[in-house]
C-alpha positions as MATLAB code, in Angstrom:
seq = 'MSEKGSRIGGRVSPALVRQAKHQTGIETDTELIEFALATVALEDNFAEAFKKSRGKVDPALKLGF';
ca = [
    -161.858    6.111  -52.171;
    -161.035    9.170  -54.201;
    -164.262    9.139  -56.222;
    -166.585   11.887  -55.038;
    -170.203   11.579  -55.992;
    -172.241   11.903  -52.803;
    -173.477   15.078  -51.230;
    -174.203   15.449  -47.510;
    -176.121   18.303  -45.959;
    -176.898   19.114  -42.379;
    -176.927   21.765  -39.711;
    -174.048   21.796  -37.253;
    -172.726   24.196  -34.661;
    -170.294   26.701  -36.207;
    -168.280   26.585  -32.974;
    -167.948   22.803  -33.296;
    -166.745   23.127  -36.890;
    -164.231   25.844  -35.929;
    -162.859   23.748  -33.075;
    -162.641   20.599  -35.207;
    -160.766   22.513  -37.916;
    -158.442   23.989  -35.297;
    -157.768   20.563  -33.741;
    -157.095   18.850  -37.059;
    -155.568   21.654  -39.120;
    -158.139   20.923  -41.807;
    -159.319   24.044  -43.623;
    -162.323   23.023  -45.731;
    -165.700   21.665  -44.662;
    -165.488   18.887  -47.258;
    -162.113   17.662  -45.999;
    -163.340   17.863  -42.401;
    -166.404   15.750  -43.214;
    -164.242   13.217  -45.084;
    -161.861   13.034  -42.131;
    -164.708   12.539  -39.662;
    -166.345    9.831  -41.783;
    -163.027    8.049  -42.326;
    -162.359    8.142  -38.597;
    -165.671    6.417  -37.922;
    -165.340    3.988  -40.844;
    -161.851    2.912  -39.810;
    -162.633    2.721  -36.084;
    -160.945   -0.298  -34.547;
    -163.628   -0.708  -31.843;
    -160.963   -0.834  -29.129;
    -163.325    0.513  -26.469;
    -165.917   -2.190  -27.123;
    -163.296   -4.954  -27.142;
    -161.828   -3.552  -23.927;
    -165.257   -3.586  -22.229;
    -165.900   -7.170  -23.335;
    -162.602   -8.318  -21.797;
    -163.436   -6.836  -18.375;
    -162.986   -9.383  -15.650;
    -161.334  -11.930  -17.935;
    -157.726  -11.192  -17.016;
    -156.225  -13.187  -14.175;
    -156.025  -10.838  -11.146;
    -152.698  -12.449  -10.188;
    -151.099  -11.423  -13.482;
    -147.963   -9.311  -12.861;
    -148.086   -6.195  -15.062;
    -144.753   -4.763  -13.969;
    -145.956   -1.863  -11.871;
];
């Protein structure tokens, strides 16, 4: 996905952008947006799968703690 042809525009909190750049080490807005979009696109949906499995594990199962 190295081809760049789309343009995205929007208003966001400067504090949010600063914090996101600080957390990730990313320096440019473009790279930060790409990182955020990739994170969403590659999401493994663990939380949703975890919620769906609630109550389906045998309560007698020994987990080792």
